[in-house]
C-alpha positions in Angstrom: 1.3 20.7 -8.2 2.0 21.1 -4.5 -1.6 21.9 -3.8 -2.7 18.8 -5.7 -0.4 16.8 -3.5 -1.9 18.5 -0.4 -5.4 17.5 -1.6 -4.1 13.9 -2.2 -2.8 13.7 1.4 -6.1 14.9 2.8 -7.9 12.4 0.6 -5.7 9.5 1.7 -6.1 10.5 5.3 -9.8 10.4 5.1 -9.7 7.0 3.4 -7.5 5.6 6.2 -9.7 7.1 9.0 -13.0 5.8 7.6 -16.3 6.9 9.0 -16.2 7.9 12.6 -19.6 6.5 13.4 -22.1 4.3 11.6 -25.6 5.6 12.1 -27.4 2.3 11.5 -24.7 -0.3 12.4 -26.2 -3.7 12.3 -29.5 -2.6 10.8 -30.9 -4.6 8.0 -32.1 -3.1 4.7 -35.7 -3.5 3.7 -36.4 -6.2 1.1 -35.2 -5.2 -2.4 -32.6 -2.7 -1.1 -28.9 -3.2 -0.4 -26.6 -1.3 2.0 -24.5 1.6 0.8 -21.5 3.3 2.3 -21.3 7.1 1.8 -18.2 9.1 2.0 -18.1 12.9 1.9 -14.8 14.4 1.0 -14.2 18.2 1.0 -11.4 19.8 -1.0 -10.4 23.4 -1.2 -8.8 25.0 -4.2 -6.0 26.7 -2.3 -3.1 25.2 -0.4 -1.7 26.3 3.0 0.5 28.9 1.3 -2.5 30.4 -0.5 -1.6 29.1 -4.0 -4.6 28.4 -6.1 -5.2 25.0 -7.7 -6.1 25.5 -11.4 -9.2 24.0 -12.9 -6.8 21.8 -15.0 -4.9 20.6 -11.9 -8.2 19.8 -10.1 -9.5 18.0 -13.2 -6.4 15.9 -13.5 -6.4 15.1 -9.7 -10.1 14.1 -9.9 -9.7 12.0 -13.0 -6.4 10.3 -12.1 -6.6 10.0 -8.3 -10.1 10.1 -7.0 -12.3 8.5 -9.7 -10.3 5.3 -9.9 -11.0 4.8 -6.2 -14.7 5.2 -6.6 -15.5 3.1 -9.7 -19.2 2.8 -8.9 -19.5 6.6 -9.3 -19.2 9.9 -7.5 -20.7 13.3 -7.5 -18.7 16.6 -7.4 -20.5 19.7 -6.2 -18.9 23.1 -6.6 -19.6 25.1 -3.5 -18.4 28.2 -1.8 -17.6 28.7 1.9 -15.9 30.8 4.5 -13.9 30.1 7.6 -12.2 32.1 10.4 -8.6 31.6 11.4 -7.4 31.3 15.0 -7.5 35.1 15.4 -11.1 35.3 14.1 -10.1 36.8 10.8 -12.4 35.9 7.9 
């Protein structure tokens, strides 16, 4: 569950920081439309120690922690990615 706690900390940090910039700050919406705020949150399924978050742990975190904060809805996209550490190791 440590990895779920790590994800929660990242999530809360992002919520507290808010968007860094607003692309159309002060712009008005065309008639018939209303403004929307978009948040993009990225979560990994391993923690800093390399422990894997199980599908069950992720589902519980999503259902109990994230979804209640986005009552109007959200989309989860399962994606793959890569990164290099400070030594350039993949």
